[in-house]
N, CA, C and O atoms as a Tripos MOL2 file, in Angstrom:
@<TRIPOS>MOLECULE
protein
  288   287    72     0     0
PROTEIN
NO_CHARGES

@<TRIPOS>ATOM
      1 N          26.6310  124.4720  164.6910 N.3       1 UNK1
      2 CA         27.2590  124.5250  165.9990 C.3       1 UNK1
      3 C          27.7910  123.1380  166.3510 C.2       1 UNK1
      4 O          27.0090  122.1900  166.4220 O.2       1 UNK1
      5 N          29.0850  122.9910  166.5710 N.am      2 UNK2
      6 CA         29.6600  121.6820  166.9090 C.3       2 UNK2
      7 C          29.2120  121.2080  168.2920 C.2       2 UNK2
      8 O          29.0080  122.0070  169.2050 O.2       2 UNK2
      9 N          29.0680  119.9070  168.4180 N.am      3 UNK3
     10 CA         28.6990  119.2920  169.6870 C.3       3 UNK3
     11 C          29.7970  118.3200  170.0800 C.2       3 UNK3
     12 O          30.4110  117.6860  169.2220 O.2       3 UNK3
     13 N          30.0400  118.2040  171.3620 N.am      4 UNK4
     14 CA         31.0050  117.2250  171.8480 C.3       4 UNK4
     15 C          30.5560  116.7530  173.2250 C.2       4 UNK4
     16 O          29.7310  117.3880  173.8820 O.2       4 UNK4
     17 N          31.1100  115.6420  173.6350 N.am      5 UNK5
     18 CA         30.8260  115.0990  174.9610 C.3       5 UNK5
     19 C          31.6940  115.7910  175.9950 C.2       5 UNK5
     20 O          32.8330  116.1640  175.7170 O.2       5 UNK5
     21 N          31.1550  115.9570  177.1670 N.am      6 UNK6
     22 CA         31.9320  116.5550  178.2520 C.3       6 UNK6
     23 C          32.9980  115.5880  178.7560 C.2       6 UNK6
     24 O          34.0380  116.0080  179.2630 O.2       6 UNK6
     25 N          32.7330  114.2890  178.6130 N.am      7 UNK7
     26 CA         33.6770  113.2790  179.0820 C.3       7 UNK7
     27 C          33.1500  111.8990  178.7600 C.2       7 UNK7
     28 O          32.0550  111.7650  178.2140 O.2       7 UNK7
     29 N          33.9100  110.8730  179.0880 N.am      8 UNK8
     30 CA         33.4710  109.5090  178.7900 C.3       8 UNK8
     31 C          32.2770  109.0950  179.6490 C.2       8 UNK8
     32 O          32.0950  109.5740  180.7680 O.2       8 UNK8
     33 N          31.4740  108.1930  179.0930 N.am      9 UNK9
     34 CA         30.3490  107.6140  179.8220 C.3       9 UNK9
     35 C          30.2940  106.1220  179.5000 C.2       9 UNK9
     36 O          30.5990  105.7110  178.3800 O.2       9 UNK9
     37 N          29.9080  105.3260  180.4750 N.am     10 UNK10
     38 CA         29.8470  103.8700  180.3200 C.3      10 UNK10
     39 C          28.5230  103.3590  180.8860 C.2      10 UNK10
     40 O          27.9750  103.9280  181.8300 O.2      10 UNK10
     41 N          28.0200  102.2710  180.2900 N.am     11 UNK11
     42 CA         26.7880  101.6400  180.7730 C.3      11 UNK11
     43 C          26.8750  100.1480  180.5100 C.2      11 UNK11
     44 O          27.6210   99.7090  179.6340 O.2      11 UNK11
     45 N          26.1180   99.3700  181.2620 N.am     12 UNK12
     46 CA         26.0900   97.9170  181.0930 C.3      12 UNK12
     47 C          24.6580   97.4290  181.2880 C.2      12 UNK12
     48 O          23.9220   97.9320  182.1370 O.2      12 UNK12
     49 N          24.2800   96.4330  180.4760 N.am     13 UNK13
     50 CA         22.9380   95.8800  180.5140 C.3      13 UNK13
     51 C          23.0350   94.3790  180.2650 C.2      13 UNK13
     52 O          23.7840   93.9460  179.3890 O.2      13 UNK13
     53 N          22.2890   93.5820  181.0230 N.am     14 UNK14
     54 CA         22.2450   92.1350  180.8160 C.3      14 UNK14
     55 C          20.8350   91.7670  180.3690 C.2      14 UNK14
     56 O          19.8520   92.0750  181.0430 O.2      14 UNK14
     57 N          20.7550   91.0990  179.2110 N.am     15 UNK15
     58 CA         19.4810   90.6420  178.6550 C.3      15 UNK15
     59 C          19.6300   89.1710  178.2980 C.2      15 UNK15
     60 O          20.4750   88.8110  177.4790 O.2      15 UNK15
     61 N          18.8160   88.3210  178.9080 N.am     16 UNK16
     62 CA         18.8320   86.8800  178.6320 C.3      16 UNK16
     63 C          20.2560   86.3150  178.6440 C.2      16 UNK16
     64 O          20.6710   85.6460  177.6970 O.2      16 UNK16
     65 N          20.9800   86.5820  179.6910 N.am     17 UNK17
     66 CA         22.3440   86.0950  179.9170 C.3      17 UNK17
     67 C          23.3860   86.6860  178.9660 C.2      17 UNK17
     68 O          24.5470   86.2770  179.0000 O.2      17 UNK17
     69 N          22.9960   87.6370  178.1230 N.am     18 UNK18
     70 CA         23.9520   88.3420  177.2660 C.3      18 UNK18
     71 C          24.2870   89.6770  177.9180 C.2      18 UNK18
     72 O          23.3970   90.3980  178.3680 O.2      18 UNK18
     73 N          25.5600   89.9960  177.9640 N.am     19 UNK19
     74 CA         26.0390   91.2300  178.6010 C.3      19 UNK19
     75 C          26.3750   92.2520  177.5120 C.2      19 UNK19
     76 O          27.1820   91.9820  176.6230 O.2      19 UNK19
     77 N          25.7560   93.4060  177.5930 N.am     20 UNK20
     78 CA         26.0030   94.4900  176.6460 C.3      20 UNK20
     79 C          26.6820   95.6260  177.3870 C.2      20 UNK20
     80 O          26.1800   96.1050  178.4030 O.2      20 UNK20
     81 N          27.8150   96.0490  176.8780 N.am     21 UNK21
     82 CA         28.5580   97.1410  177.5040 C.3      21 UNK21
     83 C          28.6630   98.2820  176.4980 C.2      21 UNK21
     84 O          28.9200   98.0540  175.3160 O.2      21 UNK21
     85 N          28.4640   99.5010  176.9670 N.am     22 UNK22
     86 CA         28.5370  100.6740  176.1030 C.3      22 UNK22
     87 C          29.5930  101.6230  176.6310 C.2      22 UNK22
     88 O          29.7470  101.8090  177.8380 O.2      22 UNK22
     89 N          30.3040  102.2090  175.7110 N.am     23 UNK23
     90 CA         31.3350  103.1890  176.0480 C.3      23 UNK23
     91 C          31.2370  104.3100  175.0170 C.2      23 UNK23
     92 O          31.2670  104.0560  173.8130 O.2      23 UNK23
     93 N          31.1240  105.5170  175.4780 N.am     24 UNK24
     94 CA         31.1290  106.6670  174.5760 C.3      24 UNK24
     95 C          32.0960  107.6870  175.1650 C.2      24 UNK24
     96 O          32.0890  107.9550  176.3670 O.2      24 UNK24
     97 N          32.9240  108.2480  174.2960 N.am     25 UNK25
     98 CA         33.8420  109.2650  174.7910 C.3      25 UNK25
     99 C          34.3410  110.1290  173.6540 C.2      25 UNK25
    100 O          34.3820  109.6940  172.5030 O.2      25 UNK25
    101 N          34.7190  111.3480  173.9750 N.am     26 UNK26
    102 CA         35.2110  112.2510  172.9320 C.3      26 UNK26
    103 C          36.5720  111.7940  172.4190 C.2      26 UNK26
    104 O          37.4250  111.3620  173.1950 O.2      26 UNK26
    105 N          36.7670  111.8920  171.1060 N.am     27 UNK27
    106 CA         38.0550  111.6230  170.4720 C.3      27 UNK27
    107 C          38.2910  112.6970  169.4210 C.2      27 UNK27
    108 O          37.3590  113.3750  168.9890 O.2      27 UNK27
    109 N          39.5430  112.8450  169.0170 N.am     28 UNK28
    110 CA         39.8890  113.8770  168.0410 C.3      28 UNK28
    111 C          39.7710  113.4100  166.5940 C.2      28 UNK28
    112 O          39.4810  114.2100  165.7040 O.2      28 UNK28
    113 N          39.9940  112.1120  166.3550 N.am     29 UNK29
    114 CA         39.9890  111.6380  164.9740 C.3      29 UNK29
    115 C          39.7900  110.1270  164.9250 C.2      29 UNK29
    116 O          39.7050  109.4670  165.9610 O.2      29 UNK29
    117 N          39.7180  109.5910  163.7170 N.am     30 UNK30
    118 CA         39.4800  108.1610  163.5100 C.3      30 UNK30
    119 C          40.5890  107.3040  164.1200 C.2      30 UNK30
    120 O          40.3050  106.2560  164.7000 O.2      30 UNK30
    121 N          41.8240  107.7250  164.0020 N.am     31 UNK31
    122 CA         42.9380  106.9480  164.5530 C.3      31 UNK31
    123 C          42.8050  106.7850  166.0620 C.2      31 UNK31
    124 O          43.0340  105.6970  166.5900 O.2      31 UNK31
    125 N          42.4460  107.8300  166.7420 N.am     32 UNK32
    126 CA         42.2620  107.7610  168.1940 C.3      32 UNK32
    127 C          41.0890  106.8490  168.5400 C.2      32 UNK32
    128 O          41.1540  106.0920  169.5080 O.2      32 UNK32
    129 N          40.0140  106.9180  167.7490 N.am     33 UNK33
    130 CA         38.8570  106.0470  167.9800 C.3      33 UNK33
    131 C          39.2350  104.5810  167.7610 C.2      33 UNK33
    132 O          38.8570  103.7220  168.5580 O.2      33 UNK33
    133 N          39.9720  104.2890  166.6990 N.am     34 UNK34
    134 CA         40.3730  102.9120  166.4300 C.3      34 UNK34
    135 C          41.3120  102.3830  167.5080 C.2      34 UNK34
    136 O          41.2690  101.1960  167.8330 O.2      34 UNK34
    137 N          42.1430  103.2270  168.0580 N.am     35 UNK35
    138 CA         43.0090  102.8180  169.1670 C.3      35 UNK35
    139 C          42.1640  102.4810  170.3920 C.2      35 UNK35
    140 O          42.4690  101.5350  171.1190 O.2      35 UNK35
    141 N          41.1110  103.2480  170.6200 N.am     36 UNK36
    142 CA         40.1990  102.9770  171.7350 C.3      36 UNK36
    143 C          39.4890  101.6400  171.5340 C.2      36 UNK36
    144 O          39.3750  100.8520  172.4730 O.2      36 UNK36
    145 N          39.0110  101.3790  170.3160 N.am     37 UNK37
    146 CA         38.3460  100.1010  170.0260 C.3      37 UNK37
    147 C          39.3250   98.9410  170.2320 C.2      37 UNK37
    148 O          38.9510   97.9120  170.7960 O.2      37 UNK37
    149 N          40.5590   99.0980  169.7870 N.am     38 UNK38
    150 CA         41.5710   98.0470  169.9780 C.3      38 UNK38
    151 C          41.8090   97.7970  171.4640 C.2      38 UNK38
    152 O          41.9520   96.6490  171.8850 O.2      38 UNK38
    153 N          41.8530   98.8530  172.2530 N.am     39 UNK39
    154 CA         42.0560   98.6990  173.6980 C.3      39 UNK39
    155 C          40.8710   97.9780  174.3380 C.2      39 UNK39
    156 O          41.0550   97.1530  175.2330 O.2      39 UNK39
    157 N          39.6510   98.2870  173.8800 N.am     40 UNK40
    158 CA         38.4690   97.6070  174.4210 C.3      40 UNK40
    159 C          38.4630   96.1290  174.0370 C.2      40 UNK40
    160 O          38.0850   95.2820  174.8460 O.2      40 UNK40
    161 N          38.8790   95.8140  172.8090 N.am     41 UNK41
    162 CA         38.9860   94.4040  172.3900 C.3      41 UNK41
    163 C          39.9980   93.6610  173.2730 C.2      41 UNK41
    164 O          39.7550   92.5250  173.6810 O.2      41 UNK41
    165 N          41.1170   94.2990  173.5590 N.am     42 UNK42
    166 CA         42.1470   93.6770  174.3960 C.3      42 UNK42
    167 C          41.6600   93.5060  175.8360 C.2      42 UNK42
    168 O          41.9920   92.5210  176.4950 O.2      42 UNK42
    169 N          40.8780   94.4600  176.3160 N.am     43 UNK43
    170 CA         40.3560   94.4150  177.6850 C.3      43 UNK43
    171 C          39.2600   93.3490  177.8390 C.2      43 UNK43
    172 O          39.0550   92.8110  178.9270 O.2      43 UNK43
    173 N          38.5650   93.0560  176.7410 N.am     44 UNK44
    174 CA         37.4480   92.0970  176.7640 C.3      44 UNK44
    175 C          37.6260   91.0580  175.6620 C.2      44 UNK44
    176 O          36.8290   91.0160  174.7250 O.2      44 UNK44
    177 N          38.6570   90.2180  175.7550 N.am     45 UNK45
    178 CA         38.9430   89.2650  174.6700 C.3      45 UNK45
    179 C          37.8420   88.2290  174.4690 C.2      45 UNK45
    180 O          37.7680   87.6190  173.4030 O.2      45 UNK45
    181 N          36.9970   88.0170  175.4540 N.am     46 UNK46
    182 CA         35.9170   87.0420  175.3360 C.3      46 UNK46
    183 C          34.6890   87.6190  174.6230 C.2      46 UNK46
    184 O          33.7350   86.8820  174.3740 O.2      46 UNK46
    185 N          34.6840   88.8910  174.2940 N.am     47 UNK47
    186 CA         33.5280   89.5260  173.6440 C.3      47 UNK47
    187 C          33.3090   88.9340  172.2570 C.2      47 UNK47
    188 O          34.2450   88.8140  171.4660 O.2      47 UNK47
    189 N          32.0570   88.5650  171.9720 N.am     48 UNK48
    190 CA         31.7140   88.0120  170.6580 C.3      48 UNK48
    191 C          31.7070   89.1060  169.5910 C.2      48 UNK48
    192 O          32.0660   88.8490  168.4420 O.2      48 UNK48
    193 N          31.3070   90.3100  169.9540 N.am     49 UNK49
    194 CA         31.2190   91.4210  169.0050 C.3      49 UNK49
    195 C          31.6730   92.7010  169.6890 C.2      49 UNK49
    196 O          31.3500   92.9390  170.8530 O.2      49 UNK49
    197 N          32.4130   93.5130  168.9730 N.am     50 UNK50
    198 CA         32.7600   94.8580  169.4290 C.3      50 UNK50
    199 C          32.2810   95.8050  168.3270 C.2      50 UNK50
    200 O          32.9880   96.0530  167.3500 O.2      50 UNK50
    201 N          31.0800   96.3200  168.5050 N.am     51 UNK51
    202 CA         30.4750   97.2220  167.5310 C.3      51 UNK51
    203 C          30.8600   98.6540  167.8910 C.2      51 UNK51
    204 O          30.9820   98.9990  169.0660 O.2      51 UNK51
    205 N          31.0490   99.4810  166.8650 N.am     52 UNK52
    206 CA         31.4140  100.8600  167.1640 C.3      52 UNK52
    207 C          30.9000  101.8130  166.0930 C.2      52 UNK52
    208 O          30.6200  101.4150  164.9620 O.2      52 UNK52
    209 N          30.7860  103.0640  166.4750 N.am     53 UNK53
    210 CA         30.4100  104.1410  165.5630 C.3      53 UNK53
    211 C          31.2880  105.3400  165.8790 C.2      53 UNK53
    212 O          31.7180  105.5330  167.0170 O.2      53 UNK53
    213 N          31.5460  106.1430  164.8530 N.am     54 UNK54
    214 CA         32.4630  107.2680  164.9870 C.3      54 UNK54
    215 C          31.8670  108.5120  164.3530 C.2      54 UNK54
    216 O          31.3170  108.4600  163.2530 O.2      54 UNK54
    217 N          31.9800  109.6060  165.0430 N.am     55 UNK55
    218 CA         31.7020  110.9250  164.4970 C.3      55 UNK55
    219 C          32.7300  111.8440  165.1480 C.2      55 UNK55
    220 O          32.5300  112.3320  166.2610 O.2      55 UNK55
    221 N          33.8330  112.0730  164.4390 N.am     56 UNK56
    222 CA         34.9370  112.8440  165.0260 C.3      56 UNK56
    223 C          35.7480  113.5130  163.9340 C.2      56 UNK56
    224 O          36.0380  112.9050  162.9030 O.2      56 UNK56
    225 N          36.1060  114.7390  164.1550 N.am     57 UNK57
    226 CA         36.9820  115.4380  163.2260 C.3      57 UNK57
    227 C          36.4520  115.4780  161.8020 C.2      57 UNK57
    228 O          37.2300  115.4430  160.8490 O.2      57 UNK57
    229 N          35.1390  115.5490  161.6480 N.am     58 UNK58
    230 CA         34.5520  115.5680  160.3120 C.3      58 UNK58
    231 C          34.4660  114.1960  159.6610 C.2      58 UNK58
    232 O          34.0790  114.1000  158.4970 O.2      58 UNK58
    233 N          34.8140  113.1360  160.3750 N.am     59 UNK59
    234 CA         34.7610  111.7750  159.8590 C.3      59 UNK59
    235 C          33.6370  111.0110  160.5490 C.2      59 UNK59
    236 O          33.3130  111.2650  161.7090 O.2      59 UNK59
    237 N          33.0450  110.0600  159.8040 N.am     60 UNK60
    238 CA         32.0330  109.2020  160.4040 C.3      60 UNK60
    239 C          32.1970  107.7920  159.8720 C.2      60 UNK60
    240 O          32.6440  107.5930  158.7420 O.2      60 UNK60
    241 N          31.8370  106.8140  160.6870 N.am     61 UNK61
    242 CA         31.9260  105.4010  160.3170 C.3      61 UNK61
    243 C          31.1390  104.5890  161.3290 C.2      61 UNK61
    244 O          30.8440  105.0610  162.4270 O.2      61 UNK61
    245 N          30.7980  103.3490  160.9440 N.am     62 UNK62
    246 CA         30.1310  102.4210  161.8730 C.3      62 UNK62
    247 C          30.4690  101.0000  161.4470 C.2      62 UNK62
    248 O          30.5360  100.6960  160.2550 O.2      62 UNK62
    249 N          30.6790  100.1350  162.4300 N.am     63 UNK63
    250 CA         30.9820   98.7180  162.1960 C.3      63 UNK63
    251 C          30.1470   97.8880  163.1520 C.2      63 UNK63
    252 O          30.1600   98.1330  164.3580 O.2      63 UNK63
    253 N          29.4080   96.8910  162.6220 N.am     64 UNK64
    254 CA         28.5860   96.0490  163.4950 C.3      64 UNK64
    255 C          29.3050   94.7730  163.9250 C.2      64 UNK64
    256 O          28.7510   94.0050  164.7120 O.2      64 UNK64
    257 N          30.4990   94.5280  163.4430 N.am     65 UNK65
    258 CA         31.3470   93.4020  163.8410 C.3      65 UNK65
    259 C          30.6130   92.0540  163.7390 C.2      65 UNK65
    260 O          30.8060   91.1660  164.5700 O.2      65 UNK65
    261 N          29.7630   91.9190  162.7000 N.am     66 UNK66
    262 CA         29.0730   90.6550  162.4840 C.3      66 UNK66
    263 C          27.8790   90.4210  163.3800 C.2      66 UNK66
    264 O          27.3500   89.3110  163.4260 O.2      66 UNK66
    265 N          27.4440   91.4440  164.0930 N.am     67 UNK67
    266 CA         26.2930   91.3100  164.9900 C.3      67 UNK67
    267 C          25.0520   90.9200  164.1700 C.2      67 UNK67
    268 O          24.7800   91.5530  163.1500 O.2      67 UNK67
    269 N          24.3040   89.9070  164.5860 N.am     68 UNK68
    270 CA         23.0910   89.5170  163.8570 C.3      68 UNK68
    271 C          22.1300   90.7050  163.6990 C.2      68 UNK68
    272 O          21.8780   91.4410  164.6540 O.2      68 UNK68
    273 N          21.6100   90.8780  162.5060 N.am     69 UNK69
    274 CA         20.7050   91.9770  162.2460 C.3      69 UNK69
    275 C          21.4110   93.2580  161.8880 C.2      69 UNK69
    276 O          20.7600   94.2700  161.6280 O.2      69 UNK69
    277 N          22.7450   93.2410  161.8670 N.am     70 UNK70
    278 CA         23.5110   94.4390  161.5260 C.3      70 UNK70
    279 C          23.5400   94.6690  160.0240 C.2      70 UNK70
    280 O          23.0100   93.8770  159.2450 O.2      70 UNK70
    281 N          24.1730   95.7720  159.6350 N.am     71 UNK71
    282 CA         24.1850   96.1410  158.2200 C.3      71 UNK71
    283 C          25.5560   96.0370  157.5870 C.2      71 UNK71
    284 O          25.6610   96.1730  156.3680 O.2      71 UNK71
    285 N          26.6010   95.8060  158.3410 N.am     72 UNK72
    286 CA         27.9420   95.7540  157.7460 C.3      72 UNK72
    287 C          28.4280   94.3470  157.5850 C.2      72 UNK72
    288 O          29.5380   94.1290  157.1000 O.2      72 UNK72
@<TRIPOS>BOND
     1     1     2 1
     2     2     3 1
     3     3     4 2
     4     3     5 am
     5     5     6 1
     6     6     7 1
     7     7     8 2
     8     7     9 am
     9     9    10 1
    10    10    11 1
    11    11    12 2
    12    11    13 am
    13    13    14 1
    14    14    15 1
    15    15    16 2
    16    15    17 am
    17    17    18 1
    18    18    19 1
    19    19    20 2
    20    19    21 am
    21    21    22 1
    22    22    23 1
    23    23    24 2
    24    23    25 am
    25    25    26 1
    26    26    27 1
    27    27    28 2
    28    27    29 am
    29    29    30 1
    30    30    31 1
    31    31    32 2
    32    31    33 am
    33    33    34 1
    34    34    35 1
    35    35    36 2
    36    35    37 am
    37    37    38 1
    38    38    39 1
    39    39    40 2
    40    39    41 am
    41    41    42 1
    42    42    43 1
    43    43    44 2
    44    43    45 am
    45    45    46 1
    46    46    47 1
    47    47    48 2
    48    47    49 am
    49    49    50 1
    50    50    51 1
    51    51    52 2
    52    51    53 am
    53    53    54 1
    54    54    55 1
    55    55    56 2
    56    55    57 am
    57    57    58 1
    58    58    59 1
    59    59    60 2
    60    59    61 am
    61    61    62 1
    62    62    63 1
    63    63    64 2
    64    63    65 am
    65    65    66 1
    66    66    67 1
    67    67    68 2
    68    67    69 am
    69    69    70 1
    70    70    71 1
    71    71    72 2
    72    71    73 am
    73    73    74 1
    74    74    75 1
    75    75    76 2
    76    75    77 am
    77    77    78 1
    78    78    79 1
    79    79    80 2
    80    79    81 am
    81    81    82 1
    82    82    83 1
    83    83    84 2
    84    83    85 am
    85    85    86 1
    86    86    87 1
    87    87    88 2
    88    87    89 am
    89    89    90 1
    90    90    91 1
    91    91    92 2
    92    91    93 am
    93    93    94 1
    94    94    95 1
    95    95    96 2
    96    95    97 am
    97    97    98 1
    98    98    99 1
    99    99   100 2
   100    99   101 am
   101   101   102 1
   102   102   103 1
   103   103   104 2
   104   103   105 am
   105   105   106 1
   106   106   107 1
   107   107   108 2
   108   107   109 am
   109   109   110 1
   110   110   111 1
   111   111   112 2
   112   111   113 am
   113   113   114 1
   114   114   115 1
   115   115   116 2
   116   115   117 am
   117   117   118 1
   118   118   119 1
   119   119   120 2
   120   119   121 am
   121   121   122 1
   122   122   123 1
   123   123   124 2
   124   123   125 am
   125   125   126 1
   126   126   127 1
   127   127   128 2
   128   127   129 am
   129   129   130 1
   130   130   131 1
   131   131   132 2
   132   131   133 am
   133   133   134 1
   134   134   135 1
   135   135   136 2
   136   135   137 am
   137   137   138 1
   138   138   139 1
   139   139   140 2
   140   139   141 am
   141   141   142 1
   142   142   143 1
   143   143   144 2
   144   143   145 am
   145   145   146 1
   146   146   147 1
   147   147   148 2
   148   147   149 am
   149   149   150 1
   150   150   151 1
   151   151   152 2
   152   151   153 am
   153   153   154 1
   154   154   155 1
   155   155   156 2
   156   155   157 am
   157   157   158 1
   158   158   159 1
   159   159   160 2
   160   159   161 am
   161   161   162 1
   162   162   163 1
   163   163   164 2
   164   163   165 am
   165   165   166 1
   166   166   167 1
   167   167   168 2
   168   167   169 am
   169   169   170 1
   170   170   171 1
   171   171   172 2
   172   171   173 am
   173   173   174 1
   174   174   175 1
   175   175   176 2
   176   175   177 am
   177   177   178 1
   178   178   179 1
   179   179   180 2
   180   179   181 am
   181   181   182 1
   182   182   183 1
   183   183   184 2
   184   183   185 am
   185   185   186 1
   186   186   187 1
   187   187   188 2
   188   187   189 am
   189   189   190 1
   190   190   191 1
   191   191   192 2
   192   191   193 am
   193   193   194 1
   194   194   195 1
   195   195   196 2
   196   195   197 am
   197   197   198 1
   198   198   199 1
   199   199   200 2
   200   199   201 am
   201   201   202 1
   202   202   203 1
   203   203   204 2
   204   203   205 am
   205   205   206 1
   206   206   207 1
   207   207   208 2
   208   207   209 am
   209   209   210 1
   210   210   211 1
   211   211   212 2
   212   211   213 am
   213   213   214 1
   214   214   215 1
   215   215   216 2
   216   215   217 am
   217   217   218 1
   218   218   219 1
   219   219   220 2
   220   219   221 am
   221   221   222 1
   222   222   223 1
   223   223   224 2
   224   223   225 am
   225   225   226 1
   226   226   227 1
   227   227   228 2
   228   227   229 am
   229   229   230 1
   230   230   231 1
   231   231   232 2
   232   231   233 am
   233   233   234 1
   234   234   235 1
   235   235   236 2
   236   235   237 am
   237   237   238 1
   238   238   239 1
   239   239   240 2
   240   239   241 am
   241   241   242 1
   242   242   243 1
   243   243   244 2
   244   243   245 am
   245   245   246 1
   246   246   247 1
   247   247   248 2
   248   247   249 am
   249   249   250 1
   250   250   251 1
   251   251   252 2
   252   251   253 am
   253   253   254 1
   254   254   255 1
   255   255   256 2
   256   255   257 am
   257   257   258 1
   258   258   259 1
   259   259   260 2
   260   259   261 am
   261   261   262 1
   262   262   263 1
   263   263   264 2
   264   263   265 am
   265   265   266 1
   266   266   267 1
   267   267   268 2
   268   267   269 am
   269   269   270 1
   270   270   271 1
   271   271   272 2
   272   271   273 am
   273   273   274 1
   274   274   275 1
   275   275   276 2
   276   275   277 am
   277   277   278 1
   278   278   279 1
   279   279   280 2
   280   279   281 am
   281   281   282 1
   282   282   283 1
   283   283   284 2
   284   283   285 am
   285   285   286 1
   286   286   287 1
   287   287   288 2
@<TRIPOS>SUBSTRUCTURE
     1 UNK1         2 RESIDUE 1 A UNK
     2 UNK2         6 RESIDUE 1 A UNK
     3 UNK3        10 RESIDUE 1 A UNK
     4 UNK4        14 RESIDUE 1 A UNK
     5 UNK5        18 RESIDUE 1 A UNK
     6 UNK6        22 RESIDUE 1 A UNK
     7 UNK7        26 RESIDUE 1 A UNK
     8 UNK8        30 RESIDUE 1 A UNK
     9 UNK9        34 RESIDUE 1 A UNK
    10 UNK10       38 RESIDUE 1 A UNK
    11 UNK11       42 RESIDUE 1 A UNK
    12 UNK12       46 RESIDUE 1 A UNK
    13 UNK13       50 RESIDUE 1 A UNK
    14 UNK14       54 RESIDUE 1 A UNK
    15 UNK15       58 RESIDUE 1 A UNK
    16 UNK16       62 RESIDUE 1 A UNK
    17 UNK17       66 RESIDUE 1 A UNK
    18 UNK18       70 RESIDUE 1 A UNK
    19 UNK19       74 RESIDUE 1 A UNK
    20 UNK20       78 RESIDUE 1 A UNK
    21 UNK21       82 RESIDUE 1 A UNK
    22 UNK22       86 RESIDUE 1 A UNK
    23 UNK23       90 RESIDUE 1 A UNK
    24 UNK24       94 RESIDUE 1 A UNK
    25 UNK25       98 RESIDUE 1 A UNK
    26 UNK26      102 RESIDUE 1 A UNK
    27 UNK27      106 RESIDUE 1 A UNK
    28 UNK28      110 RESIDUE 1 A UNK
    29 UNK29      114 RESIDUE 1 A UNK
    30 UNK30      118 RESIDUE 1 A UNK
    31 UNK31      122 RESIDUE 1 A UNK
    32 UNK32      126 RESIDUE 1 A UNK
    33 UNK33      130 RESIDUE 1 A UNK
    34 UNK34      134 RESIDUE 1 A UNK
    35 UNK35      138 RESIDUE 1 A UNK
    36 UNK36      142 RESIDUE 1 A UNK
    37 UNK37      146 RESIDUE 1 A UNK
    38 UNK38      150 RESIDUE 1 A UNK
    39 UNK39      154 RESIDUE 1 A UNK
    40 UNK40      158 RESIDUE 1 A UNK
    41 UNK41      162 RESIDUE 1 A UNK
    42 UNK42      166 RESIDUE 1 A UNK
    43 UNK43      170 RESIDUE 1 A UNK
    44 UNK44      174 RESIDUE 1 A UNK
    45 UNK45      178 RESIDUE 1 A UNK
    46 UNK46      182 RESIDUE 1 A UNK
    47 UNK47      186 RESIDUE 1 A UNK
    48 UNK48      190 RESIDUE 1 A UNK
    49 UNK49      194 RESIDUE 1 A UNK
    50 UNK50      198 RESIDUE 1 A UNK
    51 UNK51      202 RESIDUE 1 A UNK
    52 UNK52      206 RESIDUE 1 A UNK
    53 UNK53      210 RESIDUE 1 A UNK
    54 UNK54      214 RESIDUE 1 A UNK
    55 UNK55      218 RESIDUE 1 A UNK
    56 UNK56      222 RESIDUE 1 A UNK
    57 UNK57      226 RESIDUE 1 A UNK
    58 UNK58      230 RESIDUE 1 A UNK
    59 UNK59      234 RESIDUE 1 A UNK
    60 UNK60      238 RESIDUE 1 A UNK
    61 UNK61      242 RESIDUE 1 A UNK
    62 UNK62      246 RESIDUE 1 A UNK
    63 UNK63      250 RESIDUE 1 A UNK
    64 UNK64      254 RESIDUE 1 A UNK
    65 UNK65      258 RESIDUE 1 A UNK
    66 UNK66      262 RESIDUE 1 A UNK
    67 UNK67      266 RESIDUE 1 A UNK
    68 UNK68      270 RESIDUE 1 A UNK
    69 UNK69      274 RESIDUE 1 A UNK
    70 UNK70      278 RESIDUE 1 A UNK
    71 UNK71      282 RESIDUE 1 A UNK
    72 UNK72      286 RESIDUE 1 A UNK
């Protein structure tokens, strides 16, 4: 049974002066997800890392963008 999000959701958390922002939203495919990541990078040019994960249209991927302790 396929699962999808009803709509976008956002959250923010500050830990020891570091700001973590989360964005999750439904997309149709990898291209749409990558366009969303590019838009978030442009919206937050000061961000040290933009990590993302994808599960859409039968495709999956994850990028830790050099985050310490990450796997990519």
